C-alpha positions as CSV (number, residue, x, y, z in Angstrom):
1,M,-25.1,-43.9,-22.3
2,L,-24.0,-42.2,-19.1
3,A,-21.5,-40.0,-21.0
4,G,-24.3,-39.0,-23.5
5,L,-26.7,-37.9,-20.7
6,V,-24.3,-35.3,-19.2
7,R,-25.3,-32.5,-21.6
8,N,-29.0,-32.6,-20.5
9,P,-29.7,-35.3,-17.9
10,V,-33.4,-34.4,-17.6
11,A,-34.3,-34.3,-21.3
12,T,-32.3,-37.4,-22.0
13,N,-33.4,-39.4,-18.9
14,P,-33.6,-42.9,-20.4
15,V,-36.4,-44.0,-18.1
16,D,-38.7,-41.1,-19.2
17,H,-37.1,-40.4,-22.7
18,P,-35.6,-43.7,-24.0
19,A,-35.4,-42.6,-27.6
20,Q,-33.4,-39.4,-26.8
21,A,-31.1,-41.3,-24.5
22,I,-30.4,-44.0,-27.0
23,E,-29.7,-41.3,-29.7
24,R,-27.2,-39.7,-27.3
25,R,-25.6,-43.1,-26.6
26,N,-25.2,-43.8,-30.3
27,T,-23.6,-40.4,-30.8
28,V,-21.0,-41.2,-28.2
29,L,-20.3,-44.6,-29.7
30,D,-19.8,-43.0,-33.2
31,R,-17.4,-40.5,-31.8
32,M,-15.4,-43.3,-30.0
33,A,-15.1,-45.1,-33.3
34,E,-13.7,-41.9,-34.9
35,L,-11.1,-41.2,-32.1
36,T,-7.8,-42.9,-31.8
37,D,-5.5,-43.6,-28.9
38,A,-1.8,-42.6,-28.6
39,S,-0.7,-45.4,-30.9
40,G,-3.1,-44.3,-33.6
41,A,-5.5,-47.2,-33.1
42,P,-9.3,-46.4,-32.8
43,L,-10.8,-46.4,-29.3
44,I,-13.4,-49.0,-30.6
45,T,-13.8,-50.6,-34.0
46,A,-16.8,-50.0,-36.2
47,Q,-18.0,-53.5,-35.5
48,Q,-17.8,-52.9,-31.7
49,A,-19.8,-49.7,-32.1
50,A,-22.4,-51.5,-34.2
51,E,-22.7,-54.3,-31.6
52,A,-23.1,-51.8,-28.8
53,K,-25.8,-49.9,-30.7
54,A,-27.7,-53.1,-31.1
55,E,-27.8,-53.6,-27.3
56,P,-31.4,-52.8,-26.1
57,F,-32.2,-50.6,-23.1
58,D,-34.3,-52.2,-20.3
59,K,-35.6,-49.6,-17.9
60,K,-36.7,-52.3,-15.5
61,K,-33.1,-52.8,-14.6
62,V,-32.8,-49.2,-13.4
63,R,-32.5,-49.0,-9.6
64,E,-33.1,-45.6,-8.0
65,S,-30.6,-44.7,-5.4
66,R,-31.4,-42.6,-2.3
67,L,-29.7,-39.3,-1.9
68,G,-27.1,-38.5,0.7
69,C,-27.6,-39.9,4.2
70,A,-30.5,-42.0,3.1
71,N,-28.0,-44.4,1.8
72,S,-26.3,-44.8,5.2
73,T,-26.7,-47.8,7.5
74,F,-27.7,-45.3,10.2
75,P,-29.2,-42.5,8.2
76,F,-30.3,-40.2,11.0
77,I,-27.0,-40.4,12.7
78,C,-25.4,-39.5,9.4
79,D,-27.8,-36.6,9.0
80,Y,-27.2,-35.3,12.5
81,A,-23.4,-35.6,12.1
82,L,-23.7,-33.6,8.8
83,E,-25.8,-30.9,10.5
84,V,-23.2,-30.6,13.3
85,L,-20.4,-30.3,10.7
86,K,-22.4,-27.7,8.8
87,Q,-23.4,-25.6,11.9
88,Q,-20.3,-26.0,14.2
89,A,-17.2,-27.2,12.3
90,T,-15.8,-23.7,11.6
91,S,-12.4,-25.3,10.6
92,L,-14.1,-26.5,7.4
93,G,-15.2,-23.1,6.2
94,A,-16.5,-19.7,7.1
95,T,-20.1,-20.4,6.2
96,P,-22.4,-23.5,6.4
97,K,-22.3,-23.6,2.6
98,D,-18.5,-23.6,2.6
99,R,-18.4,-26.4,5.3
100,L,-20.7,-28.6,3.3
101,N,-18.7,-28.1,0.2
102,T,-15.6,-29.2,2.1
103,V,-17.4,-32.2,3.5
104,Y,-18.5,-33.3,0.0
105,R,-15.3,-32.4,-1.9
106,G,-12.5,-32.3,0.6
107,G,-11.6,-36.0,0.8
108,L,-12.2,-36.0,4.5
109,T,-12.4,-39.0,6.8
110,I,-15.0,-38.3,9.5
111,T,-15.4,-40.7,12.4
112,T,-18.3,-40.6,14.8
113,Q,-18.4,-41.9,18.4
114,I,-21.4,-44.1,17.8
115,D,-20.9,-47.6,19.1
116,P,-22.3,-49.8,16.3
117,K,-23.0,-52.7,18.6
118,A,-24.9,-50.5,21.1
119,Q,-26.7,-48.7,18.2
120,R,-27.8,-52.0,16.7
121,Q,-29.0,-53.3,20.0
122,A,-30.9,-50.1,20.7
123,Q,-32.5,-50.4,17.3
124,R,-33.4,-54.1,17.9
125,V,-35.0,-53.2,21.2
126,L,-37.1,-50.4,19.6
127,S,-38.1,-52.4,16.6
128,K,-39.4,-55.2,18.8
129,R,-41.6,-52.9,20.9
130,V,-42.7,-50.1,18.4
131,S,-43.2,-50.8,14.7
132,P,-42.3,-48.1,12.2
133,K,-46.0,-48.4,11.1
134,D,-47.4,-47.9,14.6
135,P,-49.2,-44.6,15.4
136,A,-46.5,-44.2,18.1
137,I,-42.8,-43.2,18.2
138,G,-40.0,-44.7,20.2
139,V,-36.6,-43.1,20.8
140,I,-33.4,-44.2,22.6
141,V,-30.4,-41.9,23.1
142,M,-27.2,-42.7,24.9
143,M,-24.4,-40.3,25.9
144,E,-21.2,-40.4,27.9
145,P,-21.8,-37.7,30.5
146,N,-18.1,-36.9,31.0
147,T,-17.3,-36.4,27.3
148,G,-20.6,-35.5,25.7
149,L,-20.0,-38.2,23.0
150,I,-23.1,-39.8,21.7
151,R,-23.0,-43.6,21.9
152,A,-26.4,-44.4,20.3
153,M,-29.3,-42.6,18.7
154,A,-32.1,-44.9,17.6
155,Q,-35.7,-44.4,16.7
156,S,-38.6,-46.7,15.8
157,R,-38.7,-45.3,12.3
158,P,-35.1,-46.0,11.1
159,V,-35.6,-45.7,7.4
160,M,-35.3,-42.2,5.8
161,G,-37.9,-41.6,3.2
162,L,-41.3,-40.1,2.2
163,N,-43.5,-43.3,2.3
164,W,-45.2,-42.9,5.7
165,R,-47.3,-46.0,5.1
166,K,-44.1,-48.0,5.2
167,G,-43.0,-46.2,8.3
168,E,-40.5,-43.9,6.6
169,T,-39.7,-40.4,7.8
170,F,-37.3,-37.6,7.4
171,Y,-37.6,-36.5,11.1
172,N,-34.8,-37.3,13.5
173,Y,-37.0,-37.5,16.7
174,A,-34.0,-37.3,19.0
175,V,-33.1,-33.7,18.1
176,G,-34.7,-30.3,17.7
177,K,-36.2,-28.6,14.7
178,S,-33.0,-26.8,13.7
179,Q,-31.4,-30.2,13.2
180,H,-34.3,-31.8,11.2
181,G,-36.1,-32.9,14.3
182,G,-39.9,-33.0,15.1
183,D,-42.0,-31.2,17.7
184,G,-40.3,-32.9,20.6
185,F,-42.0,-34.6,23.6
186,Q,-43.4,-33.3,26.8
187,G,-41.1,-34.5,29.6
188,G,-43.6,-35.4,32.3
189,S,-42.2,-36.1,35.7
190,T,-38.6,-36.2,34.4
191,F,-38.7,-32.5,35.1
192,K,-38.9,-33.1,38.8
193,A,-35.2,-33.6,38.8
194,F,-34.7,-29.9,37.9
195,V,-37.0,-28.8,40.7
196,A,-35.1,-31.0,43.2
197,A,-31.8,-29.7,42.0
198,A,-32.9,-26.1,42.3
199,A,-34.4,-26.8,45.7
200,L,-31.1,-28.3,47.0
201,D,-29.1,-25.5,45.5
202,Q,-31.4,-22.9,47.3
203,G,-30.9,-24.6,50.7
204,F,-34.0,-26.8,50.8
205,G,-33.1,-30.2,52.3
206,T,-34.4,-33.7,51.9
207,G,-36.5,-33.2,55.0
208,T,-38.6,-30.5,53.5
209,T,-42.1,-32.0,54.0
210,F,-45.6,-31.4,52.6
211,K,-48.9,-32.9,53.5
212,V,-50.3,-34.5,50.3
213,G,-53.8,-35.3,49.3
214,R,-55.1,-37.2,46.4
215,S,-56.3,-34.1,44.6
216,R,-55.6,-30.4,44.9
217,N,-56.8,-27.4,42.9
218,Y,-54.2,-24.7,42.7
219,Q,-56.5,-22.0,41.3
220,G,-55.9,-18.7,42.9
221,E,-52.4,-19.6,44.2
222,T,-49.3,-17.7,43.2
223,F,-45.9,-19.0,42.1
224,P,-42.8,-16.7,42.2
225,S,-41.1,-16.3,38.8
226,C,-38.3,-14.3,37.3
227,Q,-40.8,-11.7,36.2
228,G,-42.8,-11.5,39.4
229,S,-45.5,-13.7,40.7
230,V,-47.5,-16.0,38.4
231,K,-51.1,-16.5,39.5
232,V,-53.1,-19.6,38.6
233,T,-56.3,-18.0,37.3
234,K,-58.0,-21.1,36.0
235,R,-58.9,-24.3,37.6
236,W,-55.8,-26.5,37.8
237,V,-56.3,-29.8,39.5
238,V,-53.3,-32.0,40.2
239,D,-54.1,-35.6,41.0
240,G,-52.2,-38.5,42.4
241,P,-52.8,-41.7,44.3
242,E,-50.6,-40.7,47.3
243,V,-51.9,-39.4,50.6
244,G,-49.9,-38.5,53.6
245,T,-46.7,-36.5,54.5
246,Y,-43.9,-36.7,52.0
247,N,-40.3,-35.5,51.9
248,L,-37.8,-35.3,49.1
249,W,-36.8,-38.9,49.5
250,N,-40.1,-40.7,49.2
251,G,-41.6,-37.9,47.2
252,T,-39.0,-38.6,44.5
253,S,-39.1,-42.4,44.6
254,Q,-42.9,-42.4,44.3
255,S,-43.0,-39.5,41.9
256,V,-45.6,-37.6,44.0
257,N,-47.1,-34.8,42.0
258,N,-48.6,-32.9,44.9
259,Y,-45.2,-32.9,46.7
260,F,-43.3,-31.4,43.8
261,V,-45.8,-28.7,42.8
262,P,-45.6,-27.2,46.4
263,L,-41.8,-27.6,46.4
264,E,-41.6,-25.8,43.1
265,Q,-43.9,-23.1,44.6
266,A,-41.6,-22.7,47.6
267,V,-38.4,-22.7,45.6
268,G,-39.8,-20.4,42.9
269,L,-40.0,-20.9,39.1
270,C,-37.0,-18.7,38.4
271,P,-34.4,-20.9,40.1
272,V,-36.0,-24.0,38.6
273,V,-36.0,-23.0,34.9
274,K,-32.5,-21.5,35.3
275,M,-31.3,-24.8,36.6
276,A,-32.9,-26.7,33.7
277,K,-31.2,-24.4,31.2
278,A,-27.9,-24.6,33.0
279,V,-27.7,-28.3,32.9
280,G,-28.7,-28.4,29.2
281,L,-32.4,-29.0,28.8
282,Q,-33.7,-27.5,25.5
283,P,-37.1,-27.2,23.9
284,A,-37.4,-28.8,20.5
285,S,-38.6,-25.4,19.1
286,G,-35.2,-23.8,20.1
287,E,-36.9,-21.3,22.5
288,D,-35.2,-20.2,25.6
289,I,-36.6,-22.5,28.3
290,T,-36.5,-19.8,30.9
291,K,-39.3,-18.1,29.0
292,L,-41.5,-21.1,29.6
293,A,-41.7,-20.8,33.3
294,Y,-45.2,-22.0,34.2
295,P,-46.5,-23.6,37.4
296,S,-47.0,-26.9,35.4
297,F,-43.2,-26.9,34.6
298,T,-42.5,-29.5,37.3
299,L,-44.9,-31.9,35.6
300,G,-43.0,-31.6,32.3
301,S,-45.3,-29.3,30.2
302,V,-42.5,-28.3,27.8
303,E,-41.8,-30.3,24.5
304,I,-38.1,-31.1,24.7
305,T,-35.7,-33.3,22.8
306,P,-34.4,-36.7,24.1
307,L,-30.8,-35.5,23.3
308,S,-31.1,-32.6,25.6
309,M,-32.6,-34.8,28.2
310,V,-29.5,-37.0,28.3
311,T,-27.4,-33.8,28.4
312,A,-29.3,-32.5,31.4
313,Y,-29.2,-35.7,33.4
314,G,-25.6,-36.3,32.3
315,T,-24.7,-33.0,34.1
316,F,-25.9,-34.6,37.3
317,A,-24.0,-37.7,36.6
318,N,-20.8,-35.7,35.8
319,R,-21.1,-33.9,39.2
320,G,-22.3,-30.6,37.9
321,V,-20.1,-30.4,34.7
322,R,-22.2,-30.1,31.6
323,C,-20.7,-31.5,28.4
324,N,-22.7,-30.6,25.3
325,P,-23.5,-33.6,23.1
326,T,-21.1,-34.2,20.3
327,I,-21.0,-36.9,17.7
328,I,-17.8,-36.2,15.9
329,K,-14.9,-38.2,17.2
330,S,-12.3,-37.1,14.6
331,I,-11.9,-35.3,11.3
332,K,-8.9,-36.2,9.1
333,N,-8.0,-34.5,5.8
334,I,-6.9,-36.2,2.6
335,K,-3.4,-36.5,4.0
336,G,-4.6,-38.2,7.2
337,E,-3.9,-35.2,9.3
338,E,-6.2,-34.5,12.3
339,Q,-8.4,-31.4,11.9
340,P,-10.1,-29.4,14.6
341,K,-13.6,-30.7,15.4
342,P,-16.7,-29.5,17.3
343,E,-16.0,-29.9,21.0
344,A,-18.3,-30.7,23.9
345,G,-17.3,-27.5,25.7
346,C,-17.5,-29.1,29.1
347,K,-18.3,-26.5,31.7
348,K,-19.1,-26.5,35.4
349,V,-22.6,-25.2,35.8
350,M,-23.7,-26.4,39.3
351,D,-22.2,-27.2,42.7
352,S,-20.8,-30.8,42.7
353,G,-22.3,-31.4,46.2
354,V,-25.7,-30.5,44.9
355,A,-25.2,-32.8,41.9
356,D,-24.1,-35.6,44.2
357,A,-27.2,-35.1,46.3
358,V,-29.4,-35.3,43.2
359,N,-27.7,-38.6,42.2
360,K,-28.3,-40.0,45.7
361,I,-31.9,-39.0,45.9
362,F,-32.8,-40.2,42.4
363,Q,-31.5,-43.7,43.1
364,G,-34.8,-44.0,44.9
365,P,-37.0,-44.7,41.8
366,F,-34.8,-47.7,41.0
367,T,-34.4,-49.1,44.6
368,S,-38.0,-48.6,45.9
369,G,-40.0,-46.6,43.5
370,T,-41.4,-46.4,40.0
371,L,-38.3,-48.0,38.3
372,T,-37.8,-51.2,40.4
373,R,-38.7,-53.3,37.3
374,S,-35.9,-51.6,35.4
375,R,-33.1,-52.3,37.8
376,I,-29.9,-53.8,36.3
377,Y,-28.2,-56.4,38.5
378,G,-24.8,-55.2,39.8
379,T,-25.2,-51.6,38.7
380,T,-26.1,-48.6,40.8
381,L,-28.5,-46.5,38.7
382,A,-30.1,-43.1,39.2
383,G,-32.9,-41.7,37.2
384,K,-36.6,-40.9,36.8
385,T,-39.8,-41.9,35.0
386,G,-42.0,-39.4,33.3
387,T,-45.7,-39.8,32.4
388,V,-47.2,-37.0,30.4
389,P,-50.7,-35.8,31.1
390,S,-53.3,-37.8,29.3
391,N,-50.7,-40.5,28.8
392,K,-49.4,-38.9,25.6
393,A,-45.8,-40.0,26.3
394,A,-43.9,-42.3,28.7
395,W,-40.2,-41.6,29.6
396,T,-37.4,-43.3,31.5
397,V,-34.1,-41.6,32.0
398,G,-31.4,-43.5,33.8
399,Y,-27.7,-43.2,34.3
400,T,-24.5,-44.2,35.9
401,P,-21.4,-42.0,36.3
402,D,-20.3,-43.2,32.8
403,L,-23.4,-43.5,30.7
404,V,-26.8,-41.9,30.5
405,T,-29.8,-43.2,28.5
406,A,-33.1,-41.7,27.8
407,A,-36.0,-43.8,26.4
408,V,-39.4,-42.4,25.4
409,I,-42.5,-43.8,23.8
410,S,-45.0,-41.2,22.5
411,Y,-48.2,-41.0,20.5
412,D,-47.6,-39.6,17.0
413,N,-49.5,-36.3,16.6
414,G,-49.0,-36.3,12.8
415,P,-52.0,-35.9,10.5
416,H,-51.9,-39.5,9.3
417,F,-52.8,-40.8,12.7
418,K,-55.4,-38.3,13.9
419,K,-58.3,-40.6,13.1
420,F,-56.7,-43.4,15.1
421,W,-56.1,-41.3,18.2
422,K,-59.6,-39.8,18.0
423,G,-60.8,-43.2,19.0
424,H,-58.3,-43.5,21.8
425,R,-58.6,-40.5,24.0
426,G,-56.6,-42.2,26.7
427,F,-53.7,-42.2,24.2
428,L,-51.1,-44.7,25.4
429,H,-53.0,-45.8,28.5
430,G,-54.2,-49.4,28.3
431,I,-53.7,-49.7,24.5
432,R,-52.2,-52.4,22.3
433,L,-50.2,-50.9,19.4
434,P,-51.8,-52.2,16.2
435,K,-48.7,-53.2,14.3
436,S,-46.2,-54.4,16.9
437,G,-48.9,-55.7,19.3
438,T,-47.1,-54.1,22.3
439,Y,-49.4,-53.4,25.3
440,L,-48.8,-50.1,27.0
441,S,-50.0,-49.0,30.4
442,G,-49.3,-45.4,29.5
443,F,-46.8,-44.8,32.4
444,G,-43.1,-44.0,32.4
445,A,-42.2,-47.5,33.6
446,D,-43.2,-48.8,30.2
447,A,-40.2,-47.1,28.6
448,G,-38.1,-48.4,31.5
449,W,-38.4,-52.1,31.3
450,M,-39.3,-52.3,27.6
451,L,-36.6,-50.0,26.2
452,F,-34.2,-48.6,28.8
453,K,-33.2,-51.8,30.6
454,P,-32.3,-54.0,27.6
455,A,-30.5,-51.3,25.8
456,M,-28.6,-50.0,28.8
457,T,-27.7,-53.4,30.0
458,Y,-26.1,-54.2,26.6
459,A,-24.3,-50.9,26.4
460,L,-22.9,-51.2,29.9
461,N,-21.1,-54.4,28.9
462,D,-18.3,-52.2,27.4
463,I,-18.1,-49.9,30.4
464,D,-16.6,-50.4,33.9
465,R,-19.6,-50.9,36.1
466,N,-17.5,-50.4,39.3
467,T,-17.6,-46.6,38.9
468,Q,-19.8,-45.4,41.8
469,F,-21.5,-42.1,42.6
470,N,-19.9,-39.8,45.1
471,N,-21.6,-39.5,48.5
472,P,-23.1,-36.1,48.9
473,P,-22.3,-33.7,51.7
474,Q,-24.6,-34.1,54.7
475,S,-25.0,-30.3,54.8
476,V,-26.6,-30.3,51.3
477,L,-28.9,-33.2,52.2
478,N,-29.9,-31.5,55.5
479,G,-30.4,-28.1,53.9
480,E,-30.9,-24.9,55.9
481,T,-32.8,-25.0,59.2
482,V,-35.1,-22.1,59.9
483,D,-36.6,-21.1,63.2
484,V,-40.4,-21.6,63.4
485,P,-41.8,-18.3,64.8
486,S,-44.0,-18.6,67.8
487,C,-47.7,-18.0,67.3
488,S,-48.5,-17.6,71.0
489,G,-51.4,-15.2,71.5
490,R,-52.4,-15.2,67.8
491,G,-55.4,-16.6,65.9
492,P,-55.1,-19.2,63.2
493,S,-55.1,-16.7,60.2
494,S,-52.6,-14.4,61.9
495,C,-50.4,-17.4,62.7
496,A,-50.5,-18.5,59.0
497,A,-49.5,-15.0,57.9
498,L,-46.5,-15.1,60.3
499,L,-45.4,-18.5,59.1
500,H,-45.7,-17.5,55.4
501,A,-43.6,-14.5,56.0
502,A,-40.9,-16.8,57.5
503,G,-40.9,-18.9,54.3
504,F,-43.1,-21.8,55.4
505,S,-46.3,-23.1,53.8
506,T,-49.2,-24.1,56.0
507,Y,-52.3,-26.2,56.3
508,Y,-55.0,-26.4,59.0
509,S,-55.7,-29.4,61.1
510,K,-58.7,-29.3,63.3
511,Q,-58.6,-31.1,66.7
512,Y,-60.7,-31.3,69.8
513,H,-59.4,-29.4,72.9
514,P,-60.8,-29.4,76.4
515,T,-60.2,-25.7,77.1
516,I,-59.7,-23.8,73.9
517,P,-63.0,-22.8,72.2
518,A,-63.8,-23.8,68.6
519,G,-61.8,-21.8,66.1
520,G,-59.0,-21.0,68.6
521,L,-55.4,-21.7,67.9
522,I,-54.0,-24.8,69.7
523,G,-50.4,-24.6,68.3
524,T,-48.2,-25.6,65.3
525,S,-46.1,-28.5,64.3
526,G,-42.3,-28.2,63.6
527,G,-41.1,-27.5,67.1
528,G,-38.6,-24.7,67.4
529,S,-37.2,-25.2,63.9
530,A,-37.8,-26.9,60.6
531,G,-36.3,-27.4,57.2
532,K,-36.4,-24.4,54.9
533,G,-39.7,-24.2,53.0
534,S,-41.3,-27.0,55.0
535,Q,-45.1,-27.1,55.5
536,I,-46.2,-26.4,59.0
537,A,-49.5,-27.7,60.4
538,I,-51.7,-25.1,62.3
539,Y,-53.8,-26.9,64.8
540,V,-57.2,-25.3,65.3
541,S,-59.6,-26.2,68.1
542,K,-62.9,-27.9,67.4
543,G,-63.9,-27.2,71.0
544,P,-64.2,-29.9,73.7
545,E,-64.8,-33.4,72.6
546,P,-68.5,-34.3,72.9
547,V,-69.4,-36.6,75.8
548,P,-70.9,-39.7,74.3
549,T,-74.5,-40.4,75.4
550,V,-75.3,-43.8,76.7
551,P,-78.5,-45.2,75.2
552,P,-81.1,-46.5,77.8
553,S,-81.3,-50.3,78.2
554,P,-84.1,-51.8,76.2
555,T,-87.2,-53.1,78.1
556,P,-87.4,-56.9,77.9
557,T,-90.1,-58.2,75.6
558,P,-92.3,-60.9,77.2
559,T,-92.1,-64.2,75.4
560,K,-94.8,-66.7,74.9
561,P,-94.4,-70.2,76.4
562,G,-93.4,-72.8,74.0
563,R,-91.3,-75.9,73.4
564,G,-87.6,-75.6,73.8
565,G,-85.2,-76.3,70.9
566,R,-81.6,-76.5,70.1
């Protein structure tokens, strides 16, 4: 029958056109009975042909097979590897079409770096917490920072197909649109690492301090950018539970929003987005990330890919050397000979001392901050949580010098789930996913203890955990020290202008003073010098402290005589 269908597979499809298919089958059988082999004997006898023709066709026995990578044990890894070969493996052909033809017809043996054990464990972890049928998406990606080789790439919808009700998809949620990915996910506070790296690179030290309130409206404020100053023209209120004075150490460990926005403002948007691009962060859309320099950048307002997130954090882990992600371990031709393969193109993109400082500072979330629940015994980890505004996604990125892992849980913005999310405006905050039953707080720590910790712990079993981060130079941690100009003889507003010109930000603190009249300048904080970009307090007099008045003693009220009591 198969031989008979070749002439016109559509018109003689036995499932749709059984009579035509059987007719073609019988034609082949008749011809086989006519033909002879080398000895002159017929290929089949007339009796064999008659028996074969009598065999009925049962279309219920037909099993449709999936095409291409859909047949793979790890279909999205297969698909990504195929895209890499098509787009990058120039040794296989001059054009993408030529390369695919070589892959399909060249008899190649292509090996990926994926660790099947780590991949299966990551998949088990995801499947336990986020069902394919849930209106949410979970992703785990692992990469070796010093080679760029991808160790695992798992998602909560592991089956490739069109039936969304069964949780099937054709999107690889770990990658960008050019490689069959989706819209990406906003990074939330994971972007604070790029602000910190840019700040350290520009001479800002860990002692750079800002006074933080629970809420701050940045409307009317300006942020330096590559194209000039960007002014916040609309109301932009940034909230957070923290109140007090914060530096880069505790501002990072506690993920203080109103510390990092002023730090970004002091450093400037241009160095921040250039740092993010240099270390490998990429929007899912494929846009140049430096064109997306907005004041909200430090809060992760750009939709990026999990794969580029492990690339970026992997650059810190690799002491400033960026290795682009690569999944192809080897390509061998039909003779077993090694062929050129796409390389990671490892390149130094930032100062190693700055990277070491980032690694030191970002151990804080694990030791005393938002990731304490995700610590792994016996392993020094650095990383960051990320919570997207309105709790639309929760991230954890963590790494050692040898392995970096990104885990994210996001709401699904697809049309099939619009009705569901319309009734849950808090998105992942305080919600129980309907299919898996997983309860989500909506914060980045969810992705930490639920996904990152179990997957990373398992994967590290194959890696030497004794590898330690390098201690950063004290000069990088201290940063540049700048003289605080004297405001003697000036008023508060004139003093503020002088401090701003010297590169400091300011805030007013009103205090009583016995001799300086209300509104007069008492002085400033910071002494003779302060860390570059620090916030300086301007102390303004409220006048002499009022003398408390003593109320007159009350006149005793006469009492009527009566019996005593206890």
